[in-house]
N, C-alpha and C positions, 0 to 999 in steps of 0.2 A: 553233523559237522565233522569233516575229516580233520585229523590231527596232523600238524606239520611234523616232519622228522626232527627229533631233538638232538642237540649236540651230545656227544658221548659223556661229557662231564656233567650233564644234567640228568642222565639216566641212572636208575638204580643198577647196582652191580649184580644183584641177584633178586629175583622175585621171591617173596616169602611164600612158601608152600605149606610148611607145617604150622600148626596153631601157635607154637611157641615163637616162631619167627614173626608171625603176623602180629602177635601181641607186642613183640619188641618194636616193630615198625610203628604200631599205634602209640606206644610210649614215647618214641622219638618224635613223632609228629606232634603230639600234644605238648611235649616239652619245648619244641621249637616255637609253637604258637604262643605259649606262655612267655617265653623269653622275648619274642618279638614285641609283644604287648608291653612288657616291662622295660626293655632296654633298647629296642630298635635293631634293625638289621646289622648296622655297622658295628655294634657293640658286642654281638654274640659270635661264638665260634663253636666248632664241633665238640671241643672239650667241655664247654659249658652245657651244651645240649645233652651230651652223654651223661654228665653228672646229674642234671635235672631229671633225665629219664631213668636214672638208676641202672644204666647199662655200661659195660666196658667200652672204651674208645675203639678197641679192636672189633667189637661186635657192631658198632655203628659203621665203621669203615668196611666191614664185611658186606653191608647193605648199601651204603651211600658213599660216594667219593668225596662229597663236600656238603656244606650247608645249603648251597644253591640247589642241589639235587633234591634235598628234602623239601624245600620251598616249591620246587617244580612239581613234585608228587602231590603236595597239598593242593596246588592250583589245579592240577589235572583231575583230582578227585572232585573238586568243586565244579569244574566245567562239565564233567560227565554227569553230575547230579542235575545241573541246569538243563542239559540236553534231554535227560530222562523226564524231567518235569514238563518240558515243552512238548514232548511227544504225548504226554497225558492230555495237555491242553489241546493239542491238535485233534485228538480222538474224541474229546468230550465237549468242547465248546461249539455251540451251534450259532453263536452271534458274537459280534464284537464286544458288547457289554459283558456277556458271560465270559469271554476270553479274559477281560480285565479282572473279573472277579476271581477266576481260577488262577490268574497270574498273581494276584494278591495273596491267595492261599499258599501258592507255591513258594513265594518269596518269604512268607512267614515261616513255613516249614524249613526252608533252607537256612534261615537265620537261626532257628532253634538247633538244627543239626550241625551247623558250622559256626558255632560260637567262637568269637575271637578272630575271625578271618579279616576284619578291617585292617589289622596290622600287616596281614599277609600281602594285601594289595599294595600297601606302601612299600613293602620290601621288593615286590616284583618290579616296581619302577626303578629300582637300583640295580637290577640284574639285566643288562642289555640283551643277553641271550634269550630272555623270556618275553621280550617285546613282540617278537613275531608270533608267539603263542597268543598274546593278547589281540594282535591284529587279526589272526586267523579266527579267534573267537568272535570278534566283531563282524567279520565277513559272514560267519555262520549265523549270527543274529540277524543281520540284514537279510540274508536269504530266507530265514524262517519267517520273519515278520512280513516280508514282502509277499511271500506265498500266502500267508494268512489274510492279508488285506486283499489280494487278488481273489481269494476264495470267497470273501464276503462282498465282492463286487466292485472293488476299486479299479477304475479304468485309466488311471494316470499313466502317462508315458514312463518308460522305465527309468530314465535319469531323475525325473521329478519324484517318482515313487521311492527310489533309493535314497534321495535326499531327505524325504519325509521320514522314512523308517530310521535313518541314521539319527535324525533329530529326536524321534521318539525314544530310541534306545539310549542315547547319551543323556538326554535330559531326565529320563526316568531313573537312570542309574545315579545321576548326580543328586536329584531330589531325594531319592530313597536313602542315600548315605547321609545327606544333610538332615533328613527327618530323624534318623537314628540318634543324632547328636543333640536334638532339641528337647529331649525329655517328654513331658506330658503334651507339649505342643506338636510333637513330631507327627503323630497319626493324623491330625487335622491338616497339617501341611501336605502330607502325602495324599490325603483324600482330595484336597483341592486340585492338586496336579493331576491326579487320576481322572477327575471329572473333566478337566481341560482336555486331556488326551482323548477321552471318550467323545467329547464334542468335536474335536478336530478331525478324528478319523471318521466319525459319522458324516461329517461334511465332505471329506475326501471320497467316501464311498458313494455319496449321493451326487456329487458334482464332478464330472470328468475333466473339467478345466482347472488345473492347479492355480492359475492366476486368480480366478474368481474366489477360490477358497482363501488364499492369502490376503486378498483385498477385503474379505469379509471378516478377518480376524478380530477387529474390535467388537463387532457385533456378536461373534461367537463367545468372546470373553464375557460380555454382559449377560448372555443367556446362561453361560456356565455359572456365573455368580448368582443369578436368580434361582 
């Protein structure tokens, strides 16, 4: 996925090269995530972030121009990790069911690695300059999953395939986030949705006519429940 050019006020002022600077950036990032979870985007500022990170405000401004730039770096790190995980899926998955299994594993690993990022996505919604970054990410997702479905034999026309992939991406993201909020019931909720996605895409691969697949949706849902 190509990255769109970022506004200057969302870019780091200096890239950390020495270990000490890298450690400072990590502390700033973790402090920002913690404060986002506790107080929300509108309530925090760079002074609070610096205090939580245990660094001087001058040190923070040496690296970042504002809190939005910190949030942007956090988001870019996560998006890069997503793309890396998808490249592994591309290389290792030999079928659509295996693709979903590897996707599950990748999502679990990302959740473990990026604890607390739920508050980050809420903050991104409040930073208009980051909206294009999100849109570019979705375009990359549509391109990746469209290529995967083509690879496994889907013959749908391009507009219908794009609509299907966007549906898969958006509903999977929504259900995954919702499942995280449901406690013990969450894994079962996600498993049910994943089974539905597996059935739907299997039908899309087998049937070249999108209309026939959508007309058969009630039957697919019954099969998935069985």
